[in-house]
N, C-alpha and C positions, 0 to 999 in steps of 0.2 A: 121229564119229571124232576122237580127240585127237592132235594132232601134237606131237612132242617138240621142246622148245625147245633151240636150239643157242646156244652162247656163243663169242665170239671169243677168240683166244689172249690178246689184250690184256686183255679183261675178266677172264679166269681169272688171269692174272699179277697184275693189280691187286688182285683179291680175295685171292690168296695173300699179296701184299705187306702187306695190312692186318693179317693174322695174324702173319706171320713177321718183318716189319720195323717195324710200327707198334704192336705189342703189343695188338691187339684180340683178344678172345676169339672163338673160331670161331662160337659161337652169335650173338654180338653183330654180327659182320661179316656173317654170312649173313642175319640178320634185316634189317639195313640195306640189303643188296643184293637183298632179296626172293628169296633162293634157299634151298634146303634145306641145313641145316648138314652133313648127311652127304655131299652133293655137294661142298661146299667141303672137307671132310676128305679126300675122294677126290682132289680136285685137288692138295691139299697133298702127299699121299702120292705121287702120280705125279710131281709136280715134284721132290720130294726124291730119289726113286728114279732118275729119269732126268736130273735137273738140266737141262743145256742142251737135251736132246732132247725135253723135255716140250712138248706142244702144238705140235709143228712145223707149219709151213705158212705162216706170215706172212713168213718170210725176214727180211732186214735192214731195219731202219727208217731212214728219212731223219732228218736233224736236226729237221725240222719235226714229223715223227711222234713223235719222242722227246719234244720239247717239249710237244706236245699230250697225250701220255700222262702226262707229269709234272704238267701243269696239271690234267688230269682227276682224277688221284690226289689232288692238293692240294684241289680242290673237294670231292671225295667225303669226304676226311678232315675238312675243315672243316664240311661238312654233318652228318657223324656227330657231331662234337664239339658242334655247336650243338644237335642233337637230344638228346644226353645231358645237356647243361646245362639245356635246357628241362624235361626230365623231372625233373631234380634239384630244380628250383625250384618244381615243382607241389606 
Protein backbone atom coordinates (compact mmCIF):
# COMPACT_ATOMS: atom_id res chain seq x y z
CA UNK A 1 0.00 0.00 0.00
CA UNK A 2 1.34 3.40 -0.98
CA UNK A 3 0.89 6.40 1.32
CA UNK A 4 0.37 9.87 -0.04
CA UNK A 5 3.16 12.31 0.71
CA UNK A 6 2.11 15.52 2.44
CA UNK A 7 3.91 18.85 2.27
CA UNK A 8 4.03 21.67 4.79
CA UNK A 9 2.57 25.09 4.10
CA UNK A 10 6.11 26.48 4.25
CA UNK A 11 7.35 24.04 1.60
CA UNK A 12 4.42 24.87 -0.70
CA UNK A 13 4.92 28.61 -0.32
CA UNK A 14 8.65 28.28 -0.92
CA UNK A 15 7.98 26.22 -4.06
CA UNK A 16 5.48 28.80 -5.30
CA UNK A 17 7.97 31.56 -4.55
CA UNK A 18 10.54 29.98 -6.85
CA UNK A 19 8.13 30.36 -9.76
CA UNK A 20 6.31 33.59 -8.95
CA UNK A 21 9.10 35.62 -7.36
CA UNK A 22 12.37 34.11 -8.57
CA UNK A 23 11.38 33.48 -12.19
CA UNK A 24 12.05 29.76 -12.29
CA UNK A 25 10.02 27.75 -14.79
CA UNK A 26 7.46 25.42 -13.18
CA UNK A 27 9.13 22.30 -14.59
CA UNK A 28 12.57 23.45 -13.45
CA UNK A 29 11.42 24.25 -9.90
CA UNK A 30 9.40 21.03 -9.62
CA UNK A 31 12.32 18.92 -10.84
CA UNK A 32 14.73 20.49 -8.34
CA UNK A 33 12.23 19.97 -5.50
CA UNK A 34 11.53 16.42 -6.68
CA UNK A 35 7.79 16.98 -7.03
CA UNK A 36 5.43 16.62 -9.98
CA UNK A 37 5.10 19.81 -12.02
CA UNK A 38 1.30 19.42 -12.13
CA UNK A 39 1.27 19.45 -8.32
CA UNK A 40 3.26 22.68 -8.29
CA UNK A 41 0.90 24.22 -10.88
CA UNK A 42 -2.07 23.30 -8.66
CA UNK A 43 -0.44 24.91 -5.62
CA UNK A 44 0.21 28.09 -7.61
CA UNK A 45 -3.39 28.16 -8.85
CA UNK A 46 -4.76 27.65 -5.30
CA UNK A 47 -2.42 30.30 -3.94
CA UNK A 48 -3.45 32.87 -6.54
CA UNK A 49 -7.17 32.09 -6.13
CA UNK A 50 -7.19 32.21 -2.34
CA UNK A 51 -4.18 34.43 -1.72
CA UNK A 52 -3.80 34.72 2.08
CA UNK A 53 -6.18 31.81 2.75
CA UNK A 54 -4.18 29.27 0.74
CA UNK A 55 -2.66 26.41 2.75
CA UNK A 56 -4.02 27.63 6.07
CA UNK A 57 -2.96 25.89 9.22
CA UNK A 58 0.47 27.10 10.28
CA UNK A 59 -0.71 30.41 11.70
CA UNK A 60 1.63 33.32 12.38
CA UNK A 61 5.34 32.67 12.22
CA UNK A 62 7.80 33.97 14.79
CA UNK A 63 10.73 36.15 13.73
CA UNK A 64 13.01 33.13 14.03
CA UNK A 65 10.71 31.02 11.84
CA UNK A 66 10.60 33.80 9.23
CA UNK A 67 14.40 33.99 9.25
CA UNK A 68 14.69 30.20 8.91
CA UNK A 69 12.25 30.29 5.98
CA UNK A 70 14.23 33.07 4.32
CA UNK A 71 17.52 31.23 4.79
CA UNK A 72 16.10 27.92 3.54
CA UNK A 73 14.77 29.71 0.47
CA UNK A 74 18.18 31.28 -0.12
CA UNK A 75 19.96 27.93 0.26
CA UNK A 76 17.48 26.24 -2.09
CA UNK A 77 17.87 29.00 -4.69
CA UNK A 78 21.68 28.90 -4.48
CA UNK A 79 21.69 25.11 -4.81
CA UNK A 80 19.45 25.34 -7.88
CA UNK A 81 21.69 27.99 -9.42
CA UNK A 82 24.77 25.86 -8.71
CA UNK A 83 23.12 22.84 -10.35
CA UNK A 84 22.14 24.91 -13.38
CA UNK A 85 25.69 26.23 -13.73
CA UNK A 86 27.11 22.72 -13.33
CA UNK A 87 24.90 21.44 -16.15
CA UNK A 88 25.82 24.40 -18.34
CA UNK A 89 29.56 23.68 -18.04
CA UNK A 90 29.28 19.96 -18.89
